[in-house]
C-alpha positions as CSV (number, residue, x, y, z in Angstrom):
1,M,15.7,-10.4,-11.6
2,K,14.0,-7.7,-10.0
3,R,12.0,-8.1,-7.2
4,L,9.6,-5.5,-5.8
5,F,10.0,-5.8,-2.3
6,Y,9.3,-2.2,-2.0
7,V,7.9,-2.2,1.3
8,L,11.1,-2.5,3.2
9,A,10.6,-1.5,6.6
10,F,8.1,-3.2,8.8
11,A,9.4,-2.6,12.3
12,L,10.5,0.5,14.3
13,T,13.8,0.3,12.6
14,L,12.6,3.3,10.4
15,T,15.3,3.1,7.6
16,L,13.2,5.4,5.6
17,N,14.3,9.2,5.9
18,F,11.5,11.8,5.9
19,N,11.6,13.7,2.5
20,K,11.1,17.5,3.8
21,M,11.2,19.1,0.5
22,N,8.8,16.7,-1.2
23,A,6.4,17.0,1.5
24,Q,6.6,20.7,1.5
25,S,5.7,20.7,-2.4
26,A,3.0,18.2,-1.6
27,Y,1.4,20.7,0.9
28,D,0.9,23.1,-1.8
29,Y,-1.5,20.7,-3.4
30,I,-5.0,21.7,-4.2
31,P,-7.4,18.7,-3.3
32,S,-9.7,17.5,-6.2
33,Q,-13.1,18.9,-6.1
34,E,-14.7,15.8,-7.8
35,P,-18.0,15.0,-5.9
36,T,-17.9,11.1,-5.9
37,E,-15.0,8.9,-5.2
38,Q,-14.7,5.6,-7.2
39,K,-15.4,2.5,-5.3
40,V,-13.5,-1.2,-6.2
41,A,-14.2,-4.7,-5.1
42,I,-11.4,-6.7,-4.3
43,R,-12.7,-10.4,-4.2
44,T,-10.5,-13.3,-2.6
45,P,-11.2,-16.8,-1.2
46,Y,-11.6,-15.3,2.3
47,G,-14.3,-12.5,1.1
48,E,-14.6,-9.4,-0.7
49,I,-12.8,-5.9,0.3
50,V,-14.1,-2.7,-0.8
51,V,-11.8,0.3,-1.2
52,K,-12.4,3.9,-2.4
53,L,-10.0,5.4,-4.6
54,Y,-9.0,9.0,-3.7
55,N,-9.6,11.8,-6.1
56,E,-6.5,13.7,-4.6
57,T,-4.1,11.2,-6.3
58,P,-5.8,11.2,-9.8
59,L,-2.7,9.6,-11.5
60,H,-2.9,6.3,-9.7
61,R,-6.7,6.7,-9.3
62,D,-6.8,6.5,-13.2
63,N,-4.0,4.1,-13.6
64,F,-5.9,1.6,-11.0
65,I,-9.4,2.2,-12.9
66,K,-7.4,1.3,-16.0
67,L,-6.1,-1.9,-14.5
68,V,-9.7,-3.1,-13.3
69,K,-11.4,-2.3,-16.7
70,T,-8.9,-4.2,-18.6
71,Q,-8.9,-7.2,-16.2
72,M,-5.2,-7.0,-15.5
73,L,-5.4,-7.6,-11.8
74,D,-7.9,-10.7,-11.9
75,S,-6.0,-14.0,-11.2
76,T,-3.0,-12.3,-9.7
77,L,-2.1,-13.0,-6.2
78,F,-1.4,-11.7,-2.8
79,H,2.0,-12.8,-2.9
80,R,3.7,-11.1,-0.3
81,V,1.9,-11.3,3.5
82,I,3.3,-10.0,6.6
83,K,1.2,-10.0,9.8
84,N,1.0,-6.8,11.5
85,F,2.3,-5.1,8.5
86,M,0.6,-5.4,4.7
87,I,-0.7,-7.7,2.2
88,Q,0.8,-7.1,-1.3
89,G,-0.6,-8.0,-4.7
90,G,-0.6,-7.0,-8.4
91,D,2.5,-8.7,-9.7
92,P,1.5,-9.9,-13.1
93,Q,3.9,-12.7,-13.0
94,S,1.7,-14.5,-10.2
95,K,-1.0,-15.3,-12.6
96,R,0.6,-18.5,-13.7
97,A,3.4,-18.7,-10.7
98,Q,4.4,-22.2,-9.8
99,A,4.0,-23.2,-6.1
100,G,7.2,-21.8,-4.5
101,E,8.3,-19.5,-6.9
102,V,9.5,-16.1,-5.8
103,L,7.3,-13.3,-6.8
104,G,7.6,-9.5,-6.7
105,G,9.4,-9.0,-9.8
106,G,6.9,-8.5,-12.3
107,D,5.8,-5.0,-13.9
108,L,4.0,-3.6,-16.8
109,G,6.8,-1.7,-18.2
110,Y,5.9,1.7,-16.9
111,T,5.8,3.5,-13.5
112,V,3.1,6.0,-12.2
113,P,4.8,9.4,-10.9
114,A,4.7,9.7,-6.9
115,E,1.5,11.5,-5.7
116,I,2.5,11.6,-1.9
117,I,0.1,13.7,0.1
118,P,0.4,14.7,3.7
119,G,-2.8,13.8,5.2
120,L,-3.2,10.6,3.2
121,L,-1.9,8.1,5.7
122,H,-0.6,4.4,6.2
123,K,-3.7,3.9,8.4
124,K,-5.2,0.4,8.5
125,G,-6.9,-0.3,5.4
126,A,-4.9,2.0,3.3
127,L,-4.3,1.2,-0.2
128,C,-1.0,2.1,-1.3
129,A,1.2,1.7,-4.3
130,A,4.6,-0.5,-4.1
131,R,7.7,0.9,-5.7
132,M,11.5,0.2,-6.1
133,G,13.7,1.7,-3.6
134,D,15.2,5.0,-3.1
135,Q,18.8,3.9,-4.5
136,V,17.3,3.1,-7.9
137,N,14.2,5.3,-7.7
138,P,14.9,8.8,-5.9
139,Q,11.8,9.7,-7.5
140,R,9.7,7.4,-5.7
141,E,7.6,6.3,-8.8
142,S,5.2,3.8,-8.2
143,S,4.6,0.2,-9.8
144,A,2.0,0.2,-12.6
145,S,0.3,-2.8,-10.9
146,Q,1.9,-3.9,-7.5
147,F,0.1,-2.3,-4.5
148,Y,-0.3,-3.0,-1.0
149,I,-3.3,-2.7,1.7
150,V,-1.8,-1.9,5.4
151,Q,-2.9,-4.1,8.3
152,G,-0.5,-2.6,10.8
153,R,-0.9,-2.4,14.3
154,V,-1.9,0.3,17.0
155,Y,0.9,2.3,18.7
156,T,1.1,3.6,21.9
157,P,2.0,7.5,22.2
158,E,5.3,6.8,23.4
159,E,6.1,5.0,20.7
160,I,4.7,7.7,18.3
161,N,6.8,10.4,20.1
162,L,10.0,8.2,19.6
163,I,9.1,8.1,15.8
164,R,8.5,11.9,15.9
165,T,11.4,13.0,17.7
166,R,14.2,10.6,16.8
167,Y,13.6,10.5,13.2
168,G,12.3,13.8,12.6
169,M,9.0,12.9,11.2
170,P,6.1,15.4,11.8
171,I,3.4,13.3,13.0
172,S,0.7,15.7,14.0
173,P,-1.6,15.2,16.9
174,E,-4.5,14.1,14.7
175,Q,-2.5,11.6,12.9
176,E,-1.1,10.5,16.3
177,A,-4.8,9.9,16.9
178,V,-5.1,7.7,13.9
179,Y,-2.2,5.6,14.6
180,T,-3.1,4.9,18.5
181,T,-6.6,4.0,18.0
182,V,-7.2,2.7,14.1
183,G,-3.4,1.5,13.7
184,G,-1.1,1.5,10.6
185,T,2.3,1.7,9.7
186,P,3.3,5.5,10.3
187,H,6.9,5.0,9.4
188,L,6.1,4.6,5.7
189,D,4.0,8.1,5.6
190,G,6.1,10.4,3.2
191,A,7.8,7.8,1.3
192,Y,5.0,5.8,-0.8
193,T,1.8,7.0,-2.4
194,V,-1.6,6.4,-0.8
195,F,-4.2,6.2,-3.2
196,G,-7.4,4.9,-1.6
197,E,-8.5,3.1,1.5
198,V,-10.8,0.4,2.5
199,E,-14.4,1.1,3.5
200,S,-15.2,-2.7,4.5
201,G,-13.6,-5.9,4.6
202,F,-11.0,-5.1,7.2
203,E,-11.8,-8.8,8.4
204,V,-10.8,-9.9,5.2
205,I,-7.3,-8.2,5.5
206,D,-6.8,-9.8,8.8
207,L,-7.4,-13.2,7.6
208,I,-5.2,-12.9,4.8
209,S,-2.5,-11.7,6.8
210,A,-2.8,-14.6,9.1
211,Q,-1.9,-17.1,6.6
212,E,1.1,-19.4,6.8
213,T,3.9,-18.2,4.3
214,D,7.3,-19.3,3.4
215,A,10.6,-17.9,3.7
216,N,9.8,-15.0,1.0
217,D,6.4,-14.0,2.7
218,R,4.3,-15.8,0.1
219,P,1.3,-17.5,1.2
220,L,1.7,-21.4,1.2
221,Q,-1.7,-21.6,-0.3
222,D,-2.3,-19.0,-3.2
223,I,-4.7,-16.2,-2.7
224,P,-6.0,-15.0,-6.0
225,M,-8.1,-11.9,-6.7
226,T,-10.8,-10.8,-8.7
227,V,-11.3,-6.8,-8.9
228,T,-14.2,-4.9,-10.3
229,L,-15.4,-1.3,-10.3
230,L,-18.6,-0.5,-8.1
């Protein structure tokens, strides 16, 4: 069974290579001039997370709005939780999952083209699309429903410089300022689509990420969600 454990690196192993050609084409992107950004509430047993969807990633924005309007995400679980990394949910198979069942392989039968935009960072609270790995998904197309919210951690300037110099990732001084204050997961930049960010409920991310999990990073106590447009 396919398992959508798309976010593979969560330490400074940095097995992801920066795709310079993809980044260059993304720099030619003209940001949307839409005056407002759609906001969404993700309600969990630990509280509510409010996110705004970026207009700069219209395919992911519109797909997520469709999922919310059709209630596809309701009763799905945050099925993969890794402290100081991220919380992942949206697997449709998680709605009826038995205790201990391995999750992460569910999909909706389609993918969303990548919208990897420089400047949309994996900072704490970033809403991002999960995906299959590069070996089977070289175009880095996103799962239709599975997403993750970054918790990450705060990095030192020395750690950021290590990422920048050893692995050739062009982390700007502005990006470094984010990762050394707000925190996040900088090694995922350029590899996954970031399509929104948390506006409130950061403490809920921390509470969920602190839950005890099994060997597959599934919380021992289910964490269902209900998602509505605001």
